[in-house]
C-alpha positions, 0 to 999 in steps of 0.5 A: 510032334508029340510029347512023351506020354501024351498019347494020340488024343492029346495031353495026359492032363485031359484024361486025368481030368475026365476021370477026376470029374467022373470020380467027383460026380460019383462022390456027389451022387453017393453023398446025395443018396446018403443024405436023402436016405437019412432024411427019409428015415427020420422018425419022432421016436428016433429023434427023441432017442437021439435027444435022450443021448444028447441030454445024457452027454449034457449037450442040451443045445443039440437035444433041443434041436432034435426035440423040436424036429420030433415035435414038428413031425409029431405035434402030439408027442408028450415025450417030445415036450417033456424032454424039450423041457428037460433040455431047456432047463439043463441048458439054463433056460427055465422060462423056456421050459415053462412055456413049452410045458404050458404049450403042451398042456394048453393044446391037449398035449400032456408033457 
């Protein structure tokens, strides 16, 4: 005896489950591809530009993160250190600013 709408191969839930799994797998693949592409295009200049926008919006914490990433990619970036000092000062951490400026000067990276 078969139920209405069950079809030959079993219950309708199985067919829907298989297509749902395929849809989820496709979504995961697209997300991984998008994240991988975004990570590979990260440049110090792009991070510094993003940080400048965050500073203009007074989002100093996000700017600091962007600038630390830029300095990680380009340790000789004077602009990175200069903007990081600005973000630290704007975020209420003037001592951190002095340390970053000193680090940039000490290592030959003029901020």
